[in-house]
C-alpha positions in Angstrom: 0.0 0.0 0.0 2.8 2.5 0.9 4.5 1.7 -2.3 1.4 2.7 -4.3 1.2 6.0 -2.4 4.8 6.8 -3.1 4.2 6.1 -6.8 1.1 8.4 -6.8 3.0 11.2 -5.0 5.8 10.9 -7.6 3.3 11.1 -10.4 1.7 14.2 -8.8 5.1 15.8 -8.5 5.9 15.1 -12.2 2.5 16.5 -13.2 3.1 19.8 -11.4 6.2 20.8 -13.3 4.4 21.8 -16.5 1.6 23.3 -14.4 4.1 25.4 -12.6 5.4 26.8 -15.9 2.0 27.3 -17.3 0.8 29.5 -14.4 3.9 31.7 -14.4 2.6 35.3 -15.0 -1.0 34.5 -14.2 -2.9 37.7 -13.7 -6.5 36.6 -12.8 -7.5 36.4 -9.1 -6.7 33.1 -7.5 -8.2 31.3 -4.5 -5.9 28.8 -2.7 -7.1 26.6 0.1 -4.6 24.6 2.3 -5.6 21.7 4.5 -3.3 21.9 7.4 -4.0 18.3 8.5 -3.5 16.9 5.0 -2.1 13.4 5.4 -1.0 13.0 1.8 0.5 16.3 0.5 3.1 18.7 1.8 1.3 21.2 4.0 3.5 24.1 2.8 2.5 23.8 -0.9 -0.4 26.2 -0.7 1.6 29.0 0.9 4.4 28.4 -1.6 2.0 28.6 -4.5 0.4 31.8 -3.1 3.9 33.4 -2.7 4.8 32.3 -6.3 1.7 33.8 -7.8 1.5 37.0 -5.7 3.8 39.1 -7.8 1.5 38.9 -10.8 -2.0 37.8 -9.5 -4.3 38.8 -6.7 -4.2 35.8 -4.3 -6.7 34.9 -1.7 -5.1 32.3 0.6 -7.0 30.3 3.2 -5.6 27.8 5.7 -7.8 25.3 7.4 -6.0 24.0 10.5 -8.0 20.8 11.2 -8.9 20.0 7.6 -7.7 16.6 6.1 -6.7 16.0 2.5 -10.4 15.8 1.4 -11.6 19.0 2.9 -15.1 18.9 1.4 -16.0 15.8 3.5 -14.8 17.3 6.8 -16.2 19.9 9.1 -14.0 22.5 7.3 -16.0 21.8 4.1 -18.7 24.3 5.1 -16.1 27.0 5.8 -14.4 26.2 2.5 -17.6 26.6 0.6 -18.4 29.9 2.3 -14.9 31.2 1.6 -15.1 30.2 -2.1 -18.5 31.8 -2.4 -17.2 35.0 -0.8 -14.2 34.9 -3.3 -16.5 34.7 -6.3 -18.8 37.4 -4.9 -15.9 39.8 -4.3 -15.0 42.7 -6.6 -11.5 41.3 -7.2 -12.6 38.0 -8.7 -13.5 39.2 -12.2 -13.2 35.7 -13.6 
């Protein structure tokens, strides 16, 4: 089981390289949510992404301290939904 998880995480890492290059210079508003109790992914990735995008795009970053990897099925899911709705309703998210 652990071997399969390692393979999946390696595949995710390889997938993110072209995504990283494609979002360079993004100018549209971005919402980033970070599950602080994520049991699969590095918990610093959300903040790193926010910092990477901040020079060119308005970034809204939210951290959810007790949220697991799948936030939508946790108690944090309601707060996440509220935060996303607020983001879309804001003046800065002209998507």
